[in-house]
N, C-alpha and C positions, 0 to 999 in steps of 0.2 A: 218404340222409337229405335231406328237403326243405330248401331253402335257408333258409326262415324258422326252422326248428328249429335248424339249425346256427348261424344268427346269434344266436338266443336263447341257445344254450349259450355262445357266445363272449362275449355280453353278461354273462351270469351269472358266468362265470369272471373277466371283467374287473372286475366289481364286487367280487368277493371279493379280487382282487389289490389293488385300490385301497384296500379296507379294511385290508389287511395292510401298506400303505405302499409297495407295489411299483407305483408310479404309471407308470413307463415301460413296464413289461410290460402293464399294464392298457390304456394308450393304444394299444399295438400291437394288442391284441385288439379294441378298439373300432374301430380302423381296418379290420381284417379284416372285422368285422361290417358296417361301412358299405360295403365293397366288395360285400357280398352283398345288402344292403338299402339302397341309396343314399338318403340324406336321411331315414332313419328318425329320428323326433323323440326317441324314448326313448334310442337309442344316442347321438345328438348331445347329449342332456341329460347323460347319464352321462360322456360325453367332456368336456363343459364342467366337470363337478364335478371330474374328475381333473386337468384343466388348472389349475383354480383351486387345487386341493390342491398342485400342483407350483409354484404361484406365477406361472404364465403367464396373467396376467389378460386380456391381449388375445386370446389363443387361446380362453379360456373364453367371452368375449363373443361371438366368432364362432360357437362351437358352440351357445350358448344361442339366438342369433338364428336359426340354421339350424333348430333344433327348433321355435321359435315360428312360423317361416315355414310349416312343414308343418302344425302343430297350434296355431293361434292361441289356443285356450282352455287351453293347457298352463300352468296357474297357477304350478306350482313353477319352471318354466323362466323365467317372467317375473319372479318374486321374485328368483331368483338372478342374472338378468341385471341387474336394478336394483342389486343389491348389488355385482356385479362392476364395473358402470360407475362407481359411487361410489368404489370402490377405485382404478380406473383414473384418474379425474379427480383424485382426491386425490394420486396419485403424480405426475401431470403438474404439479399446482400446487406440490408439494414440490420437484420438480426445478427449476421456474422460480425458486422462492425460493432454492434453493441457488446457482443461477447468479448471481442478483442479490447474494446474500450474499458469494459468492466475489469478485465484481467490486468490491464495497464494501471487503472486507478487503484486496484488492490495492491499492486506492487509499489506504487507511489506511497500509499499509506504505510505499508510495511517498512519501506525505506525511511520514511519520516520517523517512524517509531525507533528504528535502529539508530538513526541520527540522534534522537533524544537520549537513548541509552548511552551512546558514546559521549554526549555532552555531560551526562551525569558522571560517567566514569572519569572524564577529564577533570571535572570539579573535585572528584574524590582524590585524584592524583595531585592536583594543585594544593588541596588541603594538606596532604602528606608533606609536600615540599615546603609549604609554609611553616608547618611545625618543625620540620628538620632544620630550617633556617634559624629558628629560635633555639633549637638544641645546639646548633653550631655556635651561636653567641654565648650560650651557657658554658659550653665546653672551653671556649677561649678564655672566659673569665675564670673557670676552674683551674685552667693551666697556669694562669697568672698567680692565683692564690697558692697553688702547689709550689710554684717557683719561689715566691716570696717567703713561704713557710720554711724553706730550706736555708734561709739567711741565718748565718751563725749569730748575728747580732740580735736576732729576735728571741724573745723569751717564750716559754711554753704558754704564758698568759696571752701573749700576742697571737701565738698560733691557735689558741683556743678561740680567740675572737674571730680569726680568719675562718676557723672551722664552722662557726655559726652560719656564715654566708655560704660556705662550701656545701654544708649539709642541706640548706634550702634549695640550692641549685640541683643537688642530687634528687631531692624530692620532686622538683619541677620536672626533671627529665623522666623520672619514674611515672609521674602522673600523665605525661604526654603519651607514654607507651600504652595507656589504656583508653585513649581518646577514640570516639566513634563518629562516623558520618552517617546520619540518618539511621542509626541503630547498627551499623556495620563497623566492625573493628578496623581502624585505619592501618594499624601495624600488626599484621598477622603473619604467621609462618608460611602461608601460601598466598599466591596472587589471586585477585578476583577475575572471574570469567565474564567477558562482555560480548554481547551480540553485535556484530559489525556489518551485517547486510540484510537484505530482504529475505534471504534464504536461511537465516538464523545461523550463519557461520560464526564460530566462536574464536575469541582471542583471549589468552590468559596473560594478564599483566604480570610484570616482574614483581616478586614479593619484596616488601620493605618491612623487615622484622626488627623493630627497634628494641624489642625485649629479649632477643636471643642471648643466651648465656655463653654462646661460643665466643671465645676471646677474639678470634680472627674475623668475626663478622657482626657481632652484636655489641650492645652497650650496657648489658646487665652488670658487668663488673664495675662500671662507673658509679652507678647509684646504689651499690652495695657497700655499706659503711665498713664491713669487715674486710673488704679487699681494697677499698680506696678511702683513705682518711689522711688528714694533715695535722695530727696531734704532735708529731715530732719530725725531725729531719728525715729519718729513715722511712716512716710511713708516707711522708710528703714526696720523697723520691719515687717510691713505688706507685703512688697515686698519679704522679706526672707521667710515668711510663704508661700506665693504663689509659690516661687521657689522650696521649699521643696516638696510641693504637686505636682508641675510640674515634678520634678525629678522622683517621684514615678510613675506618669502617663507615663513618657517617658520610664521607665523600662517596663511597661505593653505593650507599643507600640513595643519596641524592642523584647519582648517575642512573640508578634503576628507575627512580621516579621521573627523572627528566626524559628517559627513553620511552616510558609509558606515555607521557604527555605528548611527545613528538609523534609517536605512532598514532595516538588517538586524534591528534590534530589533522594529520595527513588523511586518516580514514574518514574523518568528518568532512573534509574538503572533497574527497572522492564521492561521498554520498550526496553532497550538494550538487555536484555535476551530474550524477546519475538521476537525481530527482528532476533537474532541469530538462534533461533529455527525455525522460519518461513523460513529463508534463507536456513537452512539445509534441511527442508522439500521440498522446491522448487528444491533444488539441487538433491535430491533423485529422483524426478520426471523427471527432464530435462537432467541431466548429464549422460553420457554414462559409463556403466560398461565395460571397455575395454576387460577384460578377457572373460566375458560372450559373448560380441558381436563378439569377434574374433572366438569363438567356433561356434556361430550361423552363422557367415559368411562362415566358412568352410563347415558347414552342408548345408546351402542354395546353396553354389556353386555346391555341388554334385547334389542337387535337380534340379538346373537349367540345368546342363549338361544332367541329366536324362530326364528332360522335353524336351530339344532340340531334343534328340533322339526320344522321343515319337512323337513330332511334325513332325519329318521327316517321321516317319511311317504313321502318320495321313494323310499326303499329298498323300499317295498311296492308302489309304483306301477308299476315296469317290467313285471312279469309281467302285471298286469291290462291295461296298455296294449297289450302285444303280443298278448294274446288278443283284444282288441277289433279290433286292426289285422289280425290273422291271419284 
């Protein structure tokens, strides 16, 4: 059997298999035909059709180009090459959009996590300020007791009675110094570090150290009975002086806590705006423009119908082309 005739039979059988949906078997036969008649444009053209049918757009483009290289006037091959390239470029653009969308979505998720971290840190600071307000109330009452204990008309028995309440308030302030928020000490010597954006930038909050023994900044002297007591007028005067200093120190602590709260509130608002903008950007990438896509659908529907007509013609073309080449 002449080689051209064998190649023609392999081509015809491959075309029938492709029509039946057995694309892999058809491609094998087309490959055998190309081994017999290398570079044959008709075989390459049908190979491109089969590859496109299988979804291998890049392989289809290669096959169509091989057919056109040998037979430049091969109109059907040029039409299908154009369509395959459009599909290929469309897939590349979609893949790029998906990567961009995924990156944006990941940033949205990280920003949301940072916002949650800030909300927790804000609650932490609000807890600090809440306790400090109670300490303020306790210190005010302790200052009253210190002042009344200095009254010359009061006996030591009276002062002893005042001292019972004074001592309980001291214990109350001391207990607050050891309070925790979700296992974290509220009043530590160093401020907590908080993640404030999607890139894990850090913000160190101002420290609020209620238990510091430094006279000019802490409150330890207040709840220490050896340095603050109201058993007599002398000790009451000393206690009042300590309390006045402590009230000023407490005001500084509340200022630090308030500054933390304000900074965290502003940062949380900033992240909310960032998340809205990122979500809008992701939406522009992923969401469908219905009007535009409806127009594209109508246009593509016409192209598909035209392509179907071309493919119908193409099924008649191979035998004629082989006879001309033979």
